[in-house]
MDTraj code that builds the backbone (N, CA, C; nanometers):
import mdtraj as md
import numpy as np

residues = "MET GLN PRO GLU PHE TRP HIS GLU ARG TRP ARG VAL SER GLN ILE GLY PHE HIS GLN SER ALA ILE ASP ARG HIS LEU ARG ALA HIS TRP PRO ARG MET GLY LEU ALA ALA ASP SER ARG VAL PHE VAL PRO LEU CYS GLY LYS SER LEU ASP MET LEU TRP LEU ARG ASP ARG GLY HIS CYS VAL LEU GLY VAL GLU LEU SER ALA ILE ALA LEU GLU ALA PHE CYS MET GLU HIS GLY ILE ALA ALA ARG ARG LEU PRO SER ASN PRO PHE ASP VAL TYR GLU ALA ASP ARG LEU ARG LEU LEU ARG GLY ASP PHE PHE ALA LEU THR PRO GLN LEU LEU GLY GLU ALA GLY ALA VAL TYR ASP ARG ALA ALA LEU MET SER TRP ALA PRO GLU SER LEU ALA PRO TYR VAL ARG HIS MET SER ALA LEU THR THR PRO GLY THR LYS THR LEU LEU ILE VAL LEU GLU TYR ARG GLN ASP GLU MET GLN GLY PRO PRO PHE ALA LEU HIS GLU LYS ASP ILE GLU ARG LEU TYR ALA GLN HIS HIS GLU ILE HIS LEU LEU SER ARG GLU ASP ILE LEU ALA SER GLU ALA ARG LEU ARG ALA ARG GLY LEU THR ALA LEU HIS GLU VAL CYS TYR GLN LEU ILE ARG LEU".split()
xyz = np.array([
    [0.0392, -0.0755, -0.0534],
    [0.0425, -0.0282, -0.0097],
    [0.0449, 0.1834, -0.0236],
    [0.0879, 0.2089, -0.1003],
    [0.0922, 0.3353, -0.1238],
    [0.0899, 0.4142, 0.0662],
    [0.2511, 0.5083, 0.1140],
    [0.2448, 0.5340, 0.2524],
    [0.1273, 0.6198, 0.3316],
    [0.0263, 0.7112, 0.1992],
    [-0.0375, 0.8054, 0.2448],
    [-0.1678, 0.7347, 0.3140],
    [-0.1438, 0.5831, 0.2507],
    [-0.2713, 0.5235, 0.3123],
    [-0.2322, 0.5223, 0.4975],
    [-0.1373, 0.4188, 0.4677],
    [-0.1028, 0.4232, 0.6827],
    [-0.1104, 0.5362, 0.6666],
    [-0.0793, 0.6265, 0.6771],
    [-0.0275, 0.8238, 0.7238],
    [-0.2492, 0.7967, 0.7171],
    [-0.2896, 0.7729, 0.6986],
    [-0.4600, 0.8531, 0.6899],
    [-0.5234, 0.7072, 0.8075],
    [-0.4790, 0.6370, 0.7315],
    [-0.5403, 0.4806, 0.8430],
    [-0.4681, 0.5568, 1.0441],
    [-0.3926, 0.6216, 1.0259],
    [-0.2449, 0.5973, 1.1593],
    [-0.4179, 0.8256, 1.2127],
    [-0.4186, 0.8112, 1.1280],
    [-0.4551, 0.9514, 1.1265],
    [-0.6307, 0.9199, 1.1833],
    [-0.7167, 0.8940, 1.1177],
    [-0.8305, 0.8652, 1.1829],
    [-0.8144, 0.8300, 1.2633],
    [-0.7783, 0.6769, 1.3489],
    [-0.6857, 0.6235, 1.3874],
    [-0.8372, 0.4369, 1.3364],
    [-0.7784, 0.4530, 1.2502],
    [-0.9023, 0.3358, 1.1604],
    [-0.7132, 0.2121, 1.2217],
    [-0.7456, 0.2097, 1.2429],
    [-0.6289, 0.0174, 1.2894],
    [-0.6266, -0.0207, 1.4377],
    [-0.7723, -0.1536, 1.3404],
    [-0.7721, -0.2153, 1.3214],
    [-0.7137, -0.3741, 1.4085],
    [-0.5950, -0.3617, 1.3001],
    [-0.4578, -0.4418, 1.3340],
    [-0.3627, -0.4181, 1.4643],
    [-0.4446, -0.3076, 1.5169],
    [-0.3944, -0.2998, 1.6806],
    [-0.4167, -0.3476, 1.7255],
    [-0.3282, -0.4831, 1.8669],
    [-0.3869, -0.5688, 1.9375],
    [-0.3375, -0.4805, 2.0891],
    [-0.4378, -0.4836, 2.1779],
    [-0.4794, -0.4305, 2.2033],
    [-0.4383, -0.5467, 2.4663],
    [-0.3530, -0.6365, 2.3563],
    [-0.2939, -0.7525, 2.4274],
    [-0.1405, -0.7845, 2.3746],
    [-0.0853, -0.8135, 2.4526],
    [0.0456, -0.9282, 2.4250],
    [-0.0188, -0.9872, 2.3599],
    [0.0448, -1.0024, 2.2258],
    [-0.0099, -1.0874, 2.1337],
    [0.0473, -1.3365, 2.2238],
    [-0.1249, -1.3920, 2.1675],
    [-0.0757, -1.5409, 2.2466],
    [0.0199, -1.5679, 2.2148],
    [0.0155, -1.5561, 2.0512],
    [0.1883, -1.7084, 1.9930],
    [0.3082, -1.6264, 1.9804],
    [0.2822, -1.5312, 2.0282],
    [0.4135, -1.4671, 2.0452],
    [0.4667, -1.5109, 2.2290],
    [0.3574, -1.4977, 2.2844],
    [0.3717, -1.5722, 2.4387],
    [0.4163, -1.7082, 2.4166],
    [0.3678, -1.7981, 2.3401],
    [0.3606, -1.9164, 2.3322],
    [0.4850, -1.9382, 2.1898],
    [0.5090, -1.9256, 2.1808],
    [0.6783, -2.0030, 2.0609],
    [0.7833, -1.8364, 2.1162],
    [0.8264, -1.7724, 2.1561],
    [0.8895, -1.7462, 2.1079],
    [1.0205, -1.7533, 2.2544],
    [0.9966, -1.8735, 2.3059],
    [1.1211, -1.9346, 2.3581],
    [1.1921, -2.0390, 2.2574],
    [1.0931, -2.1029, 2.1851],
    [1.1518, -2.1555, 2.0667],
    [1.2722, -2.0924, 1.9936],
    [1.2769, -1.9382, 1.9726],
    [1.3598, -1.9472, 1.9261],
    [1.4907, -1.9005, 1.9753],
    [1.5638, -1.9008, 2.1110],
    [1.6576, -2.0034, 2.1807],
    [1.7343, -1.8115, 2.1772],
    [1.7089, -1.7186, 2.2369],
    [1.8179, -1.6682, 2.1861],
    [1.8210, -1.4695, 2.3253],
    [1.9577, -1.5244, 2.3108],
    [2.0283, -1.4718, 2.3897],
    [1.9242, -1.3686, 2.4931],
    [1.8804, -1.3288, 2.6117],
    [1.7629, -1.2396, 2.7140],
    [1.8472, -1.0812, 2.6353],
    [1.9496, -1.0593, 2.6284],
    [2.0099, -0.9214, 2.6091],
    [2.0513, -0.8613, 2.3782],
    [1.9851, -1.0052, 2.2923],
    [1.9517, -1.0145, 2.2532],
    [1.9006, -0.8434, 2.1222],
    [1.9090, -0.8298, 2.0147],
    [1.8661, -0.7613, 2.0236],
    [1.7647, -0.7849, 1.9180],
    [1.6166, -0.7553, 1.9019],
    [1.5408, -0.7855, 1.7891],
    [1.4528, -0.6872, 1.7440],
    [1.4418, -0.6846, 1.5767],
    [1.4251, -0.5678, 1.5064],
    [1.2250, -0.5845, 1.5063],
    [1.1856, -0.5471, 1.4270],
    [0.9931, -0.5728, 1.4601],
    [0.9708, -0.3836, 1.3510],
    [1.0031, -0.4985, 1.2319],
    [0.9746, -0.3931, 1.1303],
    [0.7806, -0.3372, 1.1526],
    [0.7297, -0.2755, 1.0962],
    [0.6412, -0.1805, 1.0911],
    [0.5900, -0.1814, 1.1805],
    [0.6256, -0.1143, 1.2817],
    [0.5644, -0.1821, 1.4220],
    [0.4831, -0.1587, 1.4967],
    [0.4134, 0.0054, 1.4779],
    [0.2954, -0.0047, 1.5240],
    [0.3495, 0.1135, 1.6417],
    [0.2400, 0.1594, 1.7932],
    [0.2532, 0.0458, 1.8658],
    [0.2719, -0.0635, 1.9439],
    [0.3223, -0.1725, 1.9082],
    [0.2461, -0.3106, 1.9966],
    [0.3153, -0.2834, 2.1049],
    [0.1972, -0.3536, 2.1790],
    [0.2511, -0.3835, 2.2896],
    [0.4168, -0.4644, 2.3378],
    [0.3495, -0.5709, 2.2187],
    [0.4885, -0.6127, 2.1934],
    [0.6471, -0.6034, 2.2181],
    [0.6273, -0.4382, 2.1872],
    [0.7805, -0.4459, 2.1807],
    [0.7917, -0.4429, 2.3208],
    [0.6653, -0.4070, 2.3973],
    [0.7601, -0.4097, 2.5591],
    [0.7461, -0.5572, 2.6502],
    [0.7043, -0.5760, 2.5723],
    [0.6542, -0.7451, 2.5909],
    [0.8339, -0.7866, 2.6139],
    [0.8908, -0.7596, 2.5310],
    [1.0275, -0.8673, 2.4875],
    [1.1098, -0.6858, 2.4795],
    [1.0733, -0.6457, 2.5719],
    [1.1944, -0.5512, 2.6094],
    [1.2372, -0.6840, 2.7443],
    [1.0899, -0.6304, 2.8398],
    [1.0706, -0.7152, 2.9522],
    [1.1936, -0.8621, 2.9792],
    [1.1995, -0.9405, 2.8460],
    [1.2224, -1.0389, 2.8567],
    [1.3926, -0.9555, 2.8651],
    [1.4244, -0.9057, 2.8506],
    [1.5632, -0.8419, 2.8169],
    [1.6111, -0.8013, 2.7427],
    [1.5476, -0.8153, 2.6347],
    [1.6339, -0.7839, 2.5135],
    [1.5822, -0.6488, 2.4247],
    [1.6908, -0.5719, 2.4101],
    [1.6594, -0.4400, 2.3378],
    [1.6488, -0.4309, 2.1529],
    [1.4467, -0.3340, 2.1417],
    [1.4463, -0.4019, 2.0803],
    [1.4152, -0.2435, 1.9840],
    [1.4266, -0.3277, 1.8733],
    [1.4033, -0.1993, 1.7315],
    [1.2842, -0.1714, 1.6736],
    [1.2097, -0.0699, 1.6262],
    [1.1624, -0.0817, 1.5634],
    [1.1931, 0.0077, 1.5101],
    [1.0892, 0.0012, 1.3438],
    [1.0919, 0.0600, 1.2256],
    [0.9538, 0.1097, 1.1397],
    [0.8943, 0.2412, 1.2176],
    [0.7096, 0.3181, 1.1376],
    [0.7283, 0.4510, 1.1224],
    [0.6231, 0.3834, 0.9934],
    [0.5946, 0.5140, 0.8771],
    [0.6076, 0.6396, 0.9925],
    [0.5180, 0.5729, 1.0865],
    [0.4076, 0.6786, 1.0866],
    [0.4946, 0.7347, 1.2664],
    [0.4698, 0.8609, 1.2527],
    [0.4811, 0.8996, 1.3797],
    [0.3615, 0.9152, 1.4700],
    [0.2328, 0.9623, 1.4488],
    [0.1370, 0.9241, 1.5575],
    [0.1176, 0.8351, 1.6011],
    [0.2031, 0.7259, 1.5462],
    [0.2020, 0.5426, 1.6332],
    [0.3300, 0.5628, 1.7584],
    [0.4136, 0.6138, 1.6977],
    [0.5260, 0.6113, 1.7840],
    [0.5078, 0.7221, 1.8605],
    [0.5165, 0.8287, 1.8493],
    [0.4414, 0.8569, 1.9975],
    [0.3430, 0.8534, 2.0571],
    [0.2054, 0.8552, 2.0252],
    [0.1058, 0.6926, 2.1066],
    [0.1641, 0.6620, 2.2007],
    [0.2363, 0.6055, 2.1435],
    [0.3021, 0.4424, 2.1613],
    [0.4265, 0.5318, 2.3219],
    [0.4963, 0.5762, 2.3178],
    [0.5193, 0.6546, 2.3390],
    [0.4380, 0.7427, 2.5004],
    [0.3389, 0.8195, 2.4850],
    [0.2627, 0.8845, 2.5618],
    [0.1850, 0.7644, 2.6191],
    [0.1431, 0.7396, 2.5789],
    [-0.0182, 0.5827, 2.6556],
    [0.1250, 0.4723, 2.7444],
    [0.2695, 0.4760, 2.7798],
    [0.3506, 0.3765, 2.7973],
    [0.4811, 0.4369, 2.9243],
    [0.4085, 0.5806, 2.9045],
    [0.4613, 0.6415, 2.9921],
    [0.6748, 0.6534, 2.9830],
    [0.6384, 0.6440, 2.8171],
    [0.7823, 0.5676, 2.7516],
    [0.8926, 0.7610, 2.7510],
    [1.0009, 0.8309, 2.8412],
    [1.0357, 0.8869, 2.8478],
    [1.1559, 0.8916, 2.6690],
    [1.0771, 0.9269, 2.6046],
    [1.1608, 0.8628, 2.4825],
    [1.2602, 0.9935, 2.4562],
    [1.3587, 0.9891, 2.4050],
    [1.4126, 1.1508, 2.3885],
    [1.4188, 1.1505, 2.1363],
    [1.3751, 1.2068, 2.1162],
    [1.3645, 1.2411, 1.9672],
    [1.4732, 1.3021, 1.8985],
    [1.5419, 1.2090, 1.7832],
    [1.6245, 1.2909, 1.7949],
    [1.5863, 1.3090, 1.6087],
    [1.5782, 1.3980, 1.5594],
    [1.5497, 1.4299, 1.4252],
    [1.6671, 1.3330, 1.3342],
    [1.6635, 1.3760, 1.1956],
    [1.7947, 1.2815, 1.1539],
    [1.7117, 1.2894, 0.9911],
    [1.8200, 1.1840, 0.9497],
    [1.7904, 1.1426, 0.8101],
    [1.8119, 1.0380, 0.7580],
    [1.7530, 0.9306, 0.7254],
    [1.7193, 0.9415, 0.6823],
    [1.5127, 0.9269, 0.7844],
    [1.5510, 0.9102, 0.9340],
    [1.4943, 0.8230, 1.0401],
    [1.5220, 0.9443, 1.1742],
    [1.3056, 0.9945, 1.2046],
    [1.4124, 1.0810, 1.3231],
    [1.3306, 0.9235, 1.4366],
    [1.4514, 0.9446, 1.5403],
    [1.4568, 0.8449, 1.6507],
    [1.4329, 0.8700, 1.7477],
    [1.3786, 0.7747, 1.7479],
    [1.2539, 0.7751, 1.8941],
    [1.3648, 0.6380, 2.0488],
    [1.4141, 0.7420, 2.1182],
    [1.5231, 0.6268, 2.1589],
    [1.5219, 0.6854, 2.3079],
    [1.4659, 0.5045, 2.4427],
    [1.4720, 0.4838, 2.5467],
    [1.5432, 0.4506, 2.5503],
    [1.4217, 0.3872, 2.6594],
    [1.5638, 0.2509, 2.7794],
    [1.5251, 0.1104, 2.6841],
    [1.6621, -0.0004, 2.6312],
    [1.6493, -0.1157, 2.5634],
    [1.4871, -0.0846, 2.4145],
    [1.5095, 0.0349, 2.4215],
    [1.3872, 0.1053, 2.2705],
    [1.4895, 0.1922, 2.1758],
    [1.5076, 0.1225, 2.0604],
    [1.5476, 0.2507, 1.9075],
    [1.4105, 0.3000, 1.8303],
    [1.3137, 0.3629, 1.7765],
    [1.2529, 0.3491, 1.7738],
    [1.3180, 0.4307, 1.5800],
    [1.2311, 0.4270, 1.5676],
    [1.2846, 0.4591, 1.4032],
    [1.1456, 0.4432, 1.2683],
    [1.1319, 0.6224, 1.2885],
    [1.0099, 0.7297, 1.1429],
    [1.0778, 0.6900, 1.0981],
    [1.0137, 0.6152, 0.9931],
    [1.1035, 0.6819, 0.8276],
    [1.0159, 0.5369, 0.7558],
    [1.0861, 0.4760, 0.7072],
    [1.0706, 0.4675, 0.5419],
    [1.1502, 0.2598, 0.5633],
    [1.1089, 0.1792, 0.5451],
    [1.1494, 0.0761, 0.5919],
    [1.2756, 0.0576, 0.4814],
    [1.2099, 0.0946, 0.3395],
    [1.3008, 0.0418, 0.2860],
    [1.4228, 0.1724, 0.2873],
    [1.4850, 0.2452, 0.3336],
    [1.5729, 0.3565, 0.3620],
    [1.6747, 0.3235, 0.4587],
    [1.5949, 0.1441, 0.5478],
    [1.6364, 0.0553, 0.6536],
    [1.7753, 0.0610, 0.6020],
    [1.9063, 0.0758, 0.6658],
    [2.0327, 0.0317, 0.5790],
    [2.1223, -0.0884, 0.7353],
    [2.1386, -0.2091, 0.6842],
    [2.1801, -0.2897, 0.8051],
    [2.2510, -0.1645, 0.8383],
    [2.3919, -0.0933, 0.8322],
    [2.4580, -0.0373, 0.9181],
    [2.3854, 0.0412, 1.0360],
    [2.2793, 0.0541, 0.9943],
    [2.1729, 0.1503, 1.0300],
    [2.0855, 0.0613, 1.1798],
    [2.0848, -0.0837, 1.1130],
    [1.9696, -0.1873, 1.1875],
    [2.0834, -0.2580, 1.3229],
    [2.2030, -0.3008, 1.2051],
    [2.3275, -0.3791, 1.3533],
    [2.3166, -0.5113, 1.3571],
    [2.2963, -0.5263, 1.4407],
    [2.3534, -0.7445, 1.4484],
    [2.1937, -0.7943, 1.5627],
    [2.0713, -0.8017, 1.4457],
    [1.9893, -0.8648, 1.4896],
    [1.9268, -1.0370, 1.5159],
    [1.9890, -1.0563, 1.6246],
    [1.9092, -1.1854, 1.6632],
    [1.8227, -1.2438, 1.5768],
    [1.7361, -1.1625, 1.6184],
    [1.5635, -1.2475, 1.5641],
    [1.5029, -1.0938, 1.5388],
    [1.4390, -1.1329, 1.4506],
    [1.2535, -1.0108, 1.4051],
    [1.1721, -1.0486, 1.4748],
    [1.0201, -1.0217, 1.4965],
    [0.9522, -1.0304, 1.5172],
    [0.8852, -0.9561, 1.4345],
    [0.7964, -1.0646, 1.3240],
    [0.6576, -1.0200, 1.2338],
    [0.5627, -1.0734, 1.1850],
    [0.4343, -0.9491, 1.3099],
    [0.3563, -0.9989, 1.3365],
    [0.1970, -1.0306, 1.1706],
    [0.2295, -0.8652, 1.1861],
    [0.2093, -0.8001, 1.1274],
    [0.1998, -0.6394, 0.9783],
    [0.3424, -0.7182, 0.9664],
    [0.4301, -0.6336, 0.8396],
    [0.3987, -0.6498, 0.7128],
    [0.4778, -0.8439, 0.7132],
    [0.4913, -0.9680, 0.6027],
    [0.3553, -0.8583, 0.5680],
    [0.2522, -0.9314, 0.5678],
    [0.1290, -0.9264, 0.5315],
    [0.0127, -0.6958, 0.5538],
    [0.0885, -0.6840, 0.5867],
    [0.0515, -0.5437, 0.5414],
    [0.0797, -0.4932, 0.4067],
    [0.1741, -0.5655, 0.3240],
    [0.1775, -0.5270, 0.2123],
    [0.0829, -0.5944, 0.0594],
    [0.1030, -0.4962, -0.0234],
    [-0.0474, -0.5576, -0.1380],
    [0.1043, -0.7036, -0.1837],
    [0.0578, -0.7236, -0.2678],
    [0.1553, -0.8671, -0.3533],
    [0.2674, -0.8580, -0.4386],
    [0.2342, -0.6781, -0.4725],
    [0.3165, -0.7015, -0.5557],
    [0.4173, -0.6426, -0.4107],
    [0.4377, -0.5963, -0.3710],
    [0.5584, -0.5828, -0.2995],
    [0.6127, -0.6416, -0.1910],
    [0.5815, -0.7820, -0.1654],
    [0.5365, -0.8824, -0.0882],
    [0.7357, -0.9503, -0.1258],
    [0.7863, -0.9735, -0.2895],
    [0.8874, -0.9724, -0.2953],
    [1.0065, -0.8688, -0.2676],
    [0.9755, -0.7191, -0.3276],
    [1.0636, -0.6848, -0.2365],
    [1.1030, -0.6807, -0.1463],
    [1.0376, -0.6297, 0.0358],
    [0.9919, -0.6217, 0.1590],
    [1.0353, -0.7631, 0.2062],
    [1.0705, -0.8887, 0.1345],
    [1.1652, -0.9873, 0.1556],
    [1.3224, -1.0232, 0.1109],
    [1.3047, -0.9500, -0.0069],
    [1.4360, -0.9040, 0.0396],
    [1.5764, -0.8354, 0.0504],
    [1.4330, -0.6849, 0.1034],
    [1.5130, -0.6072, 0.1492],
    [1.5058, -0.6511, 0.3031],
    [1.4520, -0.7802, 0.3667],
    [1.4751, -0.8707, 0.5112],
    [1.5688, -0.8621, 0.5397],
    [1.5935, -0.9270, 0.3813],
    [1.7447, -1.0906, 0.3562],
    [1.8535, -1.0107, 0.3469],
    [1.7789, -0.8893, 0.3072],
    [1.9193, -0.7750, 0.2875],
    [1.9548, -0.7583, 0.4067],
    [1.8537, -0.7600, 0.5340],
    [1.9371, -0.6737, 0.6669],
    [1.9614, -0.7837, 0.7191],
    [1.9494, -0.8847, 0.7118],
    [1.9621, -1.0285, 0.8684],
    [2.0351, -1.1208, 0.7712],
    [2.1645, -1.1839, 0.9045],
    [2.2660, -1.2654, 0.8531],
    [2.2471, -1.3689, 0.8576],
    [2.3052, -1.5086, 0.8638],
    [2.3174, -1.5978, 0.8649],
    [2.2755, -1.6538, 0.9797],
    [2.1410, -1.7628, 1.0266],
    [2.1593, -1.7443, 1.1904],
    [2.0467, -1.6783, 1.2298],
    [2.0068, -1.5694, 1.1654],
    [1.9300, -1.4516, 1.1961],
    [1.7190, -1.5173, 1.1940],
    [1.6660, -1.5128, 1.3258],
    [1.4935, -1.6329, 1.3079],
    [1.4752, -1.5186, 1.3220],
    [1.3653, -1.5626, 1.2860],
    [1.1969, -1.4855, 1.2711],
    [1.0953, -1.5520, 1.3776],
    [0.9702, -1.5260, 1.4071],
    [0.9023, -1.5543, 1.4521],
    [0.7077, -1.4602, 1.3619],
    [0.7360, -1.5755, 1.2512],
    [0.6487, -1.4653, 1.2014],
    [0.4612, -1.5358, 1.1527],
    [0.3704, -1.4073, 1.1976],
    [0.2824, -1.4834, 1.2006],
    [0.1417, -1.4158, 1.0546],
    [0.1260, -1.4523, 1.0661],
    [0.0239, -1.4484, 0.8933],
    [-0.1257, -1.5002, 0.8774],
    [-0.1914, -1.4611, 0.8463],
    [-0.3419, -1.5341, 0.8211],
    [-0.3609, -1.5472, 0.6536],
    [-0.4201, -1.7190, 0.6570],
    [-0.4421, -1.7551, 0.5552],
    [-0.6334, -1.7815, 0.6077],
    [-0.6808, -1.7166, 0.4052],
    [-0.8244, -1.6576, 0.4331],
    [-0.8206, -1.6373, 0.2635],
    [-0.9526, -1.6399, 0.1806],
    [-0.9151, -1.6210, 0.0611],
    [-0.9630, -1.5371, 0.0082],
    [-0.8912, -1.4755, -0.0839],
    [-0.8270, -1.3343, -0.0647],
    [-0.9823, -1.2411, -0.1652],
    [-1.0532, -1.4098, -0.2928],
    [-1.1800, -1.3486, -0.3432],
    [-1.3223, -1.2957, -0.2402],
    [-1.2672, -1.3682, -0.1217],
    [-1.3631, -1.2917, 0.0024],
    [-1.3324, -1.1703, 0.0344],
    [-1.2706, -1.1217, 0.0663],
    [-1.1537, -0.9687, 0.1305],
    [-1.0567, -0.9380, 0.0528],
    [-1.0418, -0.7859, 0.0602],
    [-0.9658, -0.7388, -0.0494],
    [-0.8611, -0.6922, 0.1346],
    [-0.7820, -0.6731, 0.0819],
    [-0.6643, -0.6096, 0.1905],
    [-0.6603, -0.4536, 0.2084],
    [-0.5973, -0.4790, 0.3263],
    [-0.5282, -0.5169, 0.4161],
    [-0.6257, -0.5880, 0.5454],
    [-0.6045, -0.6814, 0.5615],
    [-0.4167, -0.7341, 0.5645],
    [-0.4328, -0.8293, 0.4516],
    [-0.3521, -0.8716, 0.3546],
    [-0.3670, -0.9373, 0.2626],
    [-0.3709, -1.0925, 0.3315],
    [-0.3372, -1.1907, 0.2394],
    [-0.3893, -1.3585, 0.2577],
    [-0.2107, -1.3545, 0.1645],
    [-0.1792, -1.4855, 0.2848],
    [-0.0495, -1.5050, 0.3472],
    [-0.0598, -1.7520, 0.3643],
    [-0.1069, -1.7778, 0.2269],
    [-0.0528, -1.9448, 0.2347],
    [0.0913, -1.9825, 0.2479],
    [0.0967, -2.1194, 0.2313],
    [0.1495, -2.2188, 0.2699],
    [0.2823, -2.1318, 0.1334],
    [0.2616, -2.2142, 0.0436],
    [0.2872, -2.1741, -0.0874],
    [0.3382, -2.0103, -0.0752],
    [0.2806, -1.8690, -0.0459],
    [0.3079, -1.8517, -0.0575],
    [0.4850, -1.7944, 0.0538],
    [0.5209, -1.8665, 0.1500],
    [0.6152, -1.8042, 0.2504],
    [0.7117, -1.9083, 0.1827],
    [0.7132, -1.9841, 0.1351],
    [0.7915, -2.0725, 0.0368],
    [0.8702, -1.9867, -0.1016],
    [0.6848, -1.9495, -0.1129],
    [0.7925, -1.9434, -0.2743],
    [0.8727, -1.7955, -0.2762],
    [0.8429, -1.7116, -0.1468],
    [0.8621, -1.5879, -0.1767],
    [1.0291, -1.5970, -0.0160],
    [1.0357, -1.7095, 0.0738],
    [1.1602, -1.7278, 0.1728],
    [1.2527, -1.8373, 0.1448],
    [1.1744, -1.9274, 0.1289],
    [1.3027, -2.0462, 0.0715],
    [1.4510, -1.9739, 0.0126],
    [1.4731, -1.9439, -0.1282],
    [1.5874, -1.9079, -0.1547],
    [1.6529, -1.8748, -0.0685],
    [1.6583, -1.8331, 0.0831],
    [1.7591, -1.7603, 0.1401],
    [1.6612, -1.8381, 0.3330],
    [1.5929, -1.8642, 0.3253],
    [1.5979, -1.9394, 0.4471],
    [1.4863, -2.0743, 0.4898],
    [1.5389, -2.0721, 0.6426],
    [1.5047, -2.2747, 0.6233],
    [1.4006, -2.1723, 0.6816],
    [1.2775, -2.3024, 0.6322],
    [1.1135, -2.2627, 0.7496],
    [1.0424, -2.3846, 0.7650],
    [0.9715, -2.3517, 0.8827],
    [0.9602, -2.3724, 0.9787],
    [0.7849, -2.3767, 1.0256],
    [0.7085, -2.4846, 0.9724],
    [0.5563, -2.4580, 1.0284],
    [0.5565, -2.4842, 1.1550],
    [0.5109, -2.3600, 1.2714],
    [0.4774, -2.3722, 1.4015],
    [0.3351, -2.3745, 1.4305],
    [0.2189, -2.3227, 1.3983],
    [0.0860, -2.4117, 1.4379],
    [0.0653, -2.3163, 1.3016],
    [-0.0946, -2.3597, 1.3483],
    [-0.1856, -2.3240, 1.2121],
    [-0.3420, -2.3554, 1.3169],
    [-0.4649, -2.2151, 1.3485],
    [-0.5480, -2.1711, 1.4403],
    [-0.5944, -2.1240, 1.2990],
    [-0.7591, -2.1697, 1.3666],
    [-0.9169, -2.1728, 1.3415],
    [-0.9081, -2.0749, 1.3892],
    [-0.9112, -1.9065, 1.3752],
    [-0.9241, -1.8230, 1.4853],
    [-1.0906, -1.7407, 1.3784],
    [-1.1374, -1.7577, 1.2940],
    [-1.2763, -1.6955, 1.2502],
    [-1.4401, -1.7823, 1.3702],
    [-1.3792, -1.7890, 1.4378],
    [-1.5546, -1.7520, 1.5859],
    [-1.5158, -1.6522, 1.6474],
    [-1.3769, -1.6290, 1.6328],
    [-1.3186, -1.4884, 1.7907],
    [-1.3318, -1.3590, 1.6719],
    [-1.3449, -1.3679, 1.5487],
    [-1.3081, -1.2511, 1.4292],
    [-1.4391, -1.2153, 1.3996],
    [-1.5137, -1.1498, 1.4919],
    [-1.6556, -1.0994, 1.4030],
    [-1.5842, -0.9354, 1.3268],
    [-1.4614, -0.8946, 1.3338],
    [-1.5393, -0.7532, 1.2328],
    [-1.4473, -0.8236, 1.1512],
    [-1.3709, -0.9258, 1.0929],
    [-1.2784, -1.0189, 0.9280],
    [-1.4209, -1.0860, 0.9168],
    [-1.4683, -1.1561, 0.9934],
    [-1.6548, -1.2111, 0.8924],
    [-1.7432, -1.1134, 0.8604],
    [-1.7603, -1.0348, 0.9767],
    [-1.8242, -0.9036, 0.8203],
    [-1.7589, -0.8269, 0.7156],
    [-1.6504, -0.8861, 0.6901],
    [-1.5804, -0.8382, 0.5576],
    [-1.6312, -0.9379, 0.4214],
    [-1.6907, -1.0531, 0.4855],
    [-1.6875, -1.1553, 0.4230],
    [-1.6383, -1.2692, 0.4142],
    [-1.5729, -1.2845, 0.4699],
    [-1.4975, -1.4193, 0.5296],
    [-1.4934, -1.5619, 0.5825],
    [-1.5273, -1.6954, 0.5622],
    [-1.5499, -1.7796, 0.5763],
    [-1.5247, -1.8421, 0.6020],
    [-1.3761, -1.8138, 0.6056],
    [-1.2680, -1.9237, 0.6962],
    [-1.1590, -1.8515, 0.6845],
    [-1.1059, -1.8949, 0.8199],
    [-1.0055, -1.7863, 0.8775],
    [-0.9097, -1.8238, 0.9643],
    [-0.7663, -1.8477, 0.9470],
    [-0.6879, -1.8886, 1.0322],
    [-0.5026, -1.8055, 1.0370],
    [-0.5435, -1.7961, 1.1421],
    [-0.3520, -1.7370, 1.2259],
    [-0.2753, -1.8750, 1.1745],
    [-0.1532, -1.8501, 1.0852],
    [-0.0910, -1.9510, 1.0792],
    [0.1544, -1.8517, 1.1755],
    [0.1751, -1.9435, 1.2583],
    [0.2827, -1.8444, 1.3140],
    [0.4165, -1.9638, 1.2271],
    [0.5061, -1.9587, 1.1974],
    [0.6138, -1.9576, 1.0830],
    [0.7185, -1.9739, 1.1828],
    [0.8756, -2.0143, 1.1994],
    [0.9592, -1.9485, 1.2589],
    [1.0531, -2.0026, 1.1564],
    [1.1674, -1.8751, 1.0952],
    [1.2655, -1.8466, 0.9299],
    [1.3254, -1.8335, 1.0566],
    [1.4979, -1.9826, 0.9619],
    [1.5793, -1.9019, 0.9840],
    [1.6707, -1.8544, 0.8164],
    [1.7423, -1.7923, 0.8871],
    [1.8574, -1.7379, 0.7756],
    [1.9203, -1.8335, 0.7434],
    [1.9626, -1.8422, 0.5801],
    [2.1374, -1.9050, 0.5337],
    [2.2503, -1.8426, 0.6027],
])
top = md.Topology()
chain = top.add_chain()
for i, resn in enumerate(residues, 1):
    res = top.add_residue(resn, chain, resSeq=i)
    for name in ("N", "CA", "C"):
        top.add_atom(name, md.element.get_by_symbol(name[0]), res)
traj = md.Trajectory(xyz[None], top)
C-alpha cells in the first residue's frame, strides 16, 4: 500500500490491526527462538505494538521501524516512555531504555542502521503489503539480516477473493515462494480463528486461520 494510505489510517485511528494485549503466539512460540536475553530484536512496521514492551521486559533490546509519527508518539505517551526524539535523516529516532524506534521508510533502513539483530518479530508487517510489494519487502529483509537470524512470522490464511486486504492472505505456498531461497522454514502452528474475528467475518470471510512460522536465515 502507498505510504499515504497508512498515514491516513493512523490519522483517523482506523487501526483494527492494533492489538490491545500481548500476542498469544508471541508468548507461546518465543521460547523456541532460543535467543539470549540481551539480543536485539527487530520489529518491522511496529506501530504502537504492546509486544515491543513484552520483548523489552524479557531483556531484549528492541528496534522498531514505523512510517507514522502518530503511532510512535502514541506508543511512548500511552506507556509513559520518556523517549528522546532525535530528528535525523533518513529516520527520526526515538530512544529510551532498550528501545530504539525509527520513524521513516522501511526500505531506507540499512544493515548499519539496524545493527546485528538476533531475531525479527513480524506479526503484521508482511501481510500489510500488497502482493506486488511482497518480494521487494522480503528481499530487503534478507539483505538486512545475517545467517542464523531467526524470525517469528505470523500471517493469516483466507480466500483472497472473499476480502480485499490489508491484511492480505498468505498461504504456505506463498511463504515457500518468498522465503525458501534464503531461509529455512518451519511451520509452528495453524489455528482456526474465524469464530473470534467478528470484524473479519463482517468483511465476508467464511474461513480464517492464523499461522505461525519460524524462519532461519541461511
